[in-house]
N, C-alpha and C positions, 0 to 999 in steps of 0.2 A: 673515635667515639668519646664523649665527655667522660672525665675521670669519675664522675658520680656513679657511672655504671660499673666501676671496677671494684674488686676487693684487693686488699694490700698483699697480694702474692703474685708471683710469676707463674705462668703455666708449667714451668719446670718443677716448681714446688707442688703444684696440683698433682702432677704425675707421681711425685714422691708419696702422696697419700695412699697409693696402692699398698704401701708397706705397713699401714696401721695394724692390720690383722696378720702380721707375718708369722705369728705362732701357728697358723694353719699350715704354712709351708714346713715348719719344723715338725709339726705333727705328722704330716704326710711322709716326711723323710724317715720317721721312726716306725711307720706302719709296715707290717710284713706283707699283707695281701695287696695285689694291684687294685682290686675293687675298692678297698678302704682308702688307698692313696688317691684314687680318682675322686672319691667323695670329698676328701680334704682339699684337693686342688680345685674342684668345682666350687666349694664354699669360699675359697680364696678369690676365685675369679668374680664371684658375686660381691664379696666384701669389698673388693677393690673399687667398686663404683658407689658403695653405700654412702661415702662422705659427701657425695653430690646432692643428697637429699636436702631440699630447701636452700641450696647454695645458688642463689640467683645472681650473685655478683660475678662479673667477668674477670678472670685472671688477666694480668698484664701480658701482652704478647712479648715473648722473650726476644731480646736483641740477638743478632747473629754473633755467635761466639760466647754468648752468656752460658754460665754453668751453675750447677747447684750440687752440693754434696751434703750427705747426712750420714753420720756415724752414730749408731745406737748400740753401744756395747750391752746395755740392759736387754735389748730385744734381739741381739745376736746377728746384726747385719750392718753393712755399709753400702752406700748408694752414691752414684755419680750420674749426672745428666748434662747434656750439652745441646744448645740450639745449633744444629748442623746445616740448616738451610733456611733462608728467609722467604724466597719465592720458589717453590711452595714452602710454607712453614713446616719444618720437620724437627721434632725433638727426639733425641736418642737417649736411652738410659741403660744403665748396667748396675746390678746389685749382686752382692755375694754374701753367703753366710759366713760369719766369723769362725765357725767350726768346720768350714769347708763342706757343708752339707747340701748347699744349693747354689745355683746361679740363675738369676732372673734378668732378662734383658729384652729390649725391643726398640722400636721407633714408632712414633705416633705422628700422623699427618691428619689433623682434624679438617675435614671438608665441611664448610658451612653452607647451609642453604637457607635463604630467607623466604618465608611463606606469608608475608604480609603481617599477620598478627603473631607469628612464632618464628623462632630460629632453631634450625635442626643442625646438630653437630654430629657428623658421622666420623668416628675415630679410626680412620684407615691405618693400617700397619699391623704387623704381626707381633704378638707377645709370646715370649718363650720362657718356660720354666724348666730347668734341668735339676733333677734329683740325683746328685752325683753318686751316692751310695748304691742306688739301684740302677745306675746307668740308663735312666729314663729321661725323655724330653717330652713336654706337653706344649702344644701351641694353640692359640686362640686369638680372636679379635673381639674387642669390647662392643657392647650394644650401642645403638644410636641414642643420643640425649637430645631432648627437645625442651626448649624454654618457651612457655606460652605467655601471651600478653606483653610483648616487648614494647608495644606502642601505648596501650591503654589498659588499665586494670591491674590487678595484683599478679605478680609473676608467680608461676608455678612450673614444676619440672616433672617430666616423665622419661623413662628409658624404655626402649622397645627394640625388638629384633631378635634373631636367633643367634646364639653363641654356641659354636661347636669346639669342644676341647678334645684334642686327639693325643693319645698316648702312642708315640711313634715306635715304641718297642713292642707293646702287646697288641696294638691295633684297637684297643678299647676306645670308645668315644663317648663323651658326655654331650648331649644336646639340650641346651637350656633355652627356653622360650620366654623372653622378657615381654610381657603382654602389654599392648597399648591400652590406654585408659578405658576405651569402649564407652558405650552408651550408659549414662547415669554413673560412670566411674566405678562400675562393678569390678573391673579387672585392674584398677589402679595399683601400681607397684608389684603386681604379682609375677612370680617366676615359677614356671613348671618345666620339668624335663625328665630325662632318664639317662642312665648309663647303659650302653650296649657293648657286647663283645664284637670281635672282628666279623662274626657271622650275623650281626645285627640282632642277636637275641637280647631282649631287655633283661638286665640283671638287677636294676635298682631304680626306684622312682624318687625324684627330688621335687620338693614344692616349698613355697614360702613367699616372702616379700623381700626385695632387695633393701628395703628401708628398715627391716625388723630382724628377720631370722630365716634360717633355712633348715628344713627337716627332710628326712628320707625314710623310705619304707620299701618292702618287697613288692613286686608287681601284683601278686595275688591279693594282698591286703588292700592295695590302692584301688584295684578294680572293684572289689567287694564294697568298699566304702562309697565309691562313686555310684554304684548301682543303688545302694540304699539312699544316697543323697537325691538321686533322680526321682525315686519313688516319693520321697518327702516333698520335692518340688512340685510334682504333679498334684499332690494332695493340697498343697498350699495354693497353687494356681486355681484349682477348682473352687476354692472358697472365696477368691477375690473377684469382684465385679470389675469389668473394664471401665477405666476412667474416660472422660470425654477426649476425643482426639483434638490436637491443636491445629487450627487452620493455618494454611501457608502464610496468610497475611500477618499472622501474629509473630512470625519469626523475624527477629532483628538481624540485619546483615552486618553492620559495622559496630559490633559491641565486643566487649572482652569475652574470651572463652571462660565460662564458669569454672571455678576451681572445684573439681570433684570432691565430694566428701569421702574421706578414707573409710572404706568399709570395715567391718569387724576385723580384729586381728586374725592371724592365721589360725584356721581350724585344724587342730592336730589330730591326725588319724591314729587311733589306738595302736600301740606297739611301735610308733615311729621313733627315730633316733635324731636327736638334735645335732646338726652339723655345724651351725654357727649362729651367734646372736650378736647384734650390733652393740657397740659400747654406748653407754648413756653420755649425752653431751653435757658440758659444764652448765650450771644454772643460768649464767648470763650469756649463753651462746647466741641468743637472738640479737643481742646488742653488739655482737662481735662477728657479724657476717655469717652467722650459723656455723661457725667453725667447731670442729671436734677438739677434744683435749690434745690430740696428736697434732692437729693442724696449727693450733695456737702457738706451738713451740717452734714451728718451722723457720720463722724469721728471727729467732733469738740470736743475738750477737754477743756471746759471753766475752769477758775481758780476756785479752790475749789471743782470741780467735782470729782477729784480723791478720796476725803475723803468720798464721798457718794456711789461711785461705788464699786461693788465687784471686787476682784483682777482678776477675770476671764473675765472681759468685753473686747470686741474686741478693744476698744479705747486704751487699755493698751498693746496691742500685739506689740512687738518691730519690727517684720519684716514688718508688714503693716505700722506702723508709719515711719519706715526708708524709705519705698518706697514713702510714701506721701511727705516726706521731700526731696525726690530726691536722696537719698543715696542708689543706687541700690546694690552696693557691700555689704554694711552693711545689707540691707534687705535680700539678698541672703544667707549670712552667718547665720543670725538669723533664717531664714526659715529652714535651714538645722539643726541648733541646736535644735529648737523647735520640729522638726519631730523626731530627735534622742532621745530627752528627753521623748517624748510620747512613742516611741518604748521601751525604757528602763523601763518606768513605767509599760508598758504592760507585759514585761518579769518578773518584780518583782511580779505583781499580779498572774501570772501563777505559779511562784515558791511558793508563799505563798497560792495558791489555794483560792484566794479571788476574788470577782467579783466587777466590777465598780458600784458605787452607784450614780445614778442621783440625782440632788439636787432639782430641781424645777418642774419636770414632772415625771409621772410614767406611765408604760404601762397599757393599758386597752382597752375596746371596745368603739368605738364611740357611744354615746347615741342614735343617730338617724339612723345610717346605720348598726350598729353592727359589722363593720369591725375593725381590729386592729388599734389602734391609741395611741397617747401619750397625756395624760390629765394633765392639770395644777394642781399642788398640793397646790398652794396658798402661801401666806405669803412673797412673794419676796419683796414687797414694805414695809414690816416691817423693812427691811434693817438689818437683823441679818446675817452678812456674815462671822462670826468667823470660821465656819467649811468649808469654800470654799477651794477647792484643789489649790495647787501651780502648775499651768500648764505652766507659762511663765518663 
């Protein structure tokens, strides 16, 4: 695809954005009760996709063997990812708390589907969070992301699907329903769900928007509020006259999908507890691909950093760097050169009948779900990068 559709980040850096609200993991680790921990983990799972709001630029496809690391002592974590497969494209990642309070890891295989006017990305692959102090592991899969109007009209994004977070020690489960936009955009960005115990008894209700905030309350308060709301709706509907129905002939076929108008912000049920609120974006975010403050820093290459990074790190990738510097022609030329270099390397391996060797991850089964996964081999932060491939 033309480089104009891209944003100046690799998909590996996009995955790193899961860590923007890492304080929610630290909070979960400090909490005594399993129910409270699940609330924080659910908030983290929702926050992990929040940076995609209005992010209509496509991240660069990582090259085979490409890596990205991020060490944030101020936020208490370090992170490493590697592109472990090109066909199919699989990105593996591993993060750990600097105070040994958590391990967060997984592999993402985005399955793309084109629906004419929209592109749907289904992020296959298991995400695992381990809270070491509590000897607990949580697993889930992210919701589906859909970008509308890829051919004509203004691009807009929605996320939908059911996300199930399982606590493998207690059997507690959080079921989160990311609602599709629906007619007139009434459900745009909404998330609703609940936490249940191993016997499927509902313990806590969660609601909000993945673009704004997440709240929670007890099931009785939630049901009472919904009943009152329904009574109010019936009264409102009784006062409204039905408008004229639209004839079939008025419906345009090949036009852009209208961008739904975001409905009123989340209506808070009295007595609810705030679980998470999105960080405000920088004032000039719209001119910077709608990046968050966290995202803006991901491509920074501080002086002296090149000496400590492996030669495969995204920050050293010339097409992304060219785009960030505003040189679109150079970025386009470099993107073509790198893709051809990758194809040539693949032809050479086929001729010599050798297979690609991943450096920091290896294929295996997820220790909690038993499903195929990519597991961290360790030793990245020993910084022995002498045998890293030349991919740029």
